[in-house]
C-alpha positions in Angstrom: 164.7 123.6 20.5 162.1 125.7 18.9 161.3 123.0 16.3 160.9 120.4 19.1 158.5 122.7 21.0 156.5 123.3 17.8 156.2 119.6 17.2 154.9 119.1 20.8 152.3 121.8 20.3 151.1 120.4 17.0 151.0 116.9 18.5 148.8 118.2 21.4 146.5 120.0 18.9 146.1 116.8 16.8 145.4 114.7 19.9 142.8 117.3 21.1 141.1 117.3 17.7 140.9 113.6 17.5 139.5 113.5 21.1 136.8 115.9 20.2 135.9 114.0 17.1 135.7 110.8 19.0 134.0 112.0 22.2 132.5 115.2 20.8 128.9 116.5 21.1 127.8 114.8 17.8 128.2 111.3 19.2 125.4 111.5 21.8 122.7 112.5 19.3 123.3 109.3 17.3 122.9 107.0 20.4 119.9 104.7 20.5 118.2 102.9 23.3 119.4 99.3 24.0 118.8 97.0 21.0 116.2 99.4 19.5 116.0 102.1 16.8 114.7 104.6 19.3 117.0 107.6 19.7 118.3 108.9 23.0 117.6 112.5 23.8 121.1 114.2 23.8 120.5 116.7 26.6 117.5 115.2 28.6 114.6 117.5 28.6 116.5 120.4 27.0 116.0 122.0 23.6 113.1 119.8 22.6 111.2 120.3 19.4 108.2 118.6 21.0 107.1 116.9 24.2 103.8 115.1 24.3 102.1 112.7 26.6 99.7 109.7 26.4 98.1 107.5 29.0 98.8 103.8 28.4 97.0 100.9 30.0 98.1 97.3 29.3 96.3 94.2 30.4 96.8 90.5 30.0 93.5 88.5 30.2 92.0 91.5 32.0 94.7 91.8 34.6 96.5 95.2 34.6 100.2 95.1 33.8 102.4 97.6 35.6 104.7 99.7 33.4 107.9 100.1 35.4 109.1 103.6 36.6 111.8 105.1 34.4 111.2 102.8 31.5 113.5 104.1 28.7 115.7 106.0 31.2 119.3 105.0 32.2 122.4 106.8 33.3 123.5 107.2 29.7 120.3 107.6 27.8 116.8 109.0 27.9 114.9 107.3 25.1 112.6 109.6 23.0 109.7 107.6 24.4 109.8 106.8 28.2 108.1 106.9 31.6 109.0 108.7 34.9 106.6 106.6 37.0 104.5 103.5 36.9 101.1 105.1 36.1 101.3 104.5 32.3 101.9 108.2 31.6 104.1 108.0 28.5 106.4 110.8 27.4 107.2 111.1 23.7 109.7 113.8 22.9 112.5 114.7 20.6 114.9 117.4 19.6 114.0 116.5 16.0 110.6 117.9 14.9 110.3 115.1 12.3 111.1 112.2 14.7 108.1 109.8 15.1 107.5 107.5 18.0 105.0 104.6 17.8 103.4 102.4 20.4 105.6 99.6 19.1 108.7 101.7 19.8 107.6 102.1 23.4 107.1 98.3 23.7 110.6 97.8 22.3 112.1 100.3 24.8 110.1 98.6 27.6 111.5 95.2 26.5 108.0 93.7 26.0 106.8 91.8 22.9 103.9 93.1 20.8 103.2 89.6 19.6 102.8 86.9 22.3 102.3 83.3 21.6 98.8 82.1 22.5 97.5 85.7 22.8 95.6 88.1 20.6 96.6 91.8 21.0 93.8 94.4 20.8 95.0 98.0 20.6 92.5 100.8 21.3 93.4 104.5 20.9 90.8 107.0 22.1 88.1 104.3 21.8 89.0 103.3 18.2 90.8 100.1 17.2 94.4 100.7 16.2 97.8 98.9 16.0 101.3 99.0 17.4 102.3 101.3 14.5 100.2 104.0 16.0 102.1 107.3 16.3 101.7 109.0 19.7 99.7 112.2 19.9 99.3 114.5 22.9 96.5 113.4 25.2 96.0 109.9 23.7 94.2 107.3 25.8 95.7 104.0 24.7 94.6 100.6 25.9 96.4 97.4 24.9 94.9 94.1 25.8 96.5 90.7 25.4 93.8 88.1 25.3 94.5 84.3 25.5 92.1 81.7 24.0 89.5 81.2 26.7 90.7 84.4 28.5 88.9 87.6 29.1 88.3 89.4 25.8 87.2 92.7 27.3 89.8 95.4 26.8 89.2 96.8 30.3 91.9 95.9 32.9 91.0 95.3 36.5 93.4 98.1 37.6 92.0 100.6 35.2 91.8 104.4 35.6 92.8 104.4 39.3 96.5 103.9 38.5 96.4 106.5 35.7 95.0 109.2 37.9 97.9 108.9 40.4 100.2 111.1 38.2 101.4 113.7 40.7 100.5 117.3 40.3 104.2 118.1 40.5 105.0 115.9 37.5 102.2 117.5 35.5 103.5 120.9 36.4 107.1 119.9 35.4 105.8 118.6 32.1 103.7 121.7 31.4 106.8 123.8 32.1 109.0 121.5 29.9 106.4 121.7 27.1 106.3 125.6 27.3 110.0 125.9 27.5 110.6 123.6 24.5 108.0 125.5 22.5 109.9 128.6 23.2 113.2 127.0 22.2 111.9 125.8 18.8 
């Protein structure tokens, strides 16, 4: 009887260990956003090595394009580059200090192409020409303009700064708190 009880205990221990290995904490850190190489943040806004923001304005032939609320956020993943509202206020953050997010990564998470047939893309960062390989820095002002042949070639969208200035004070306060907290955690 004692041998049988010992076997049951060892069997339960093995099953528990296998379960921990399969469903354990390490699995979430390796997750990536749908069909991209962008990592998911394992614990949301917790234990971040950095948390920065940039303003992004996208236009197609001069018409502002809305970036959807919660781009890069689902019930199972918060991508390292995402939005919380539709103002173009981009969050780039990670638990890994060496992780890098680019403008192209955000477009991949958004599900938008950086190359569009019949259009030329113009990327401006802080007033200087750049590319989709640009690595986000805190406070960046980024404008992406897709111009078709015969379309508007100006990089100023018709829905410009008004939409960017609608970021709520409460979101800015939450982000400032998150940045401070994550700095203290590092």
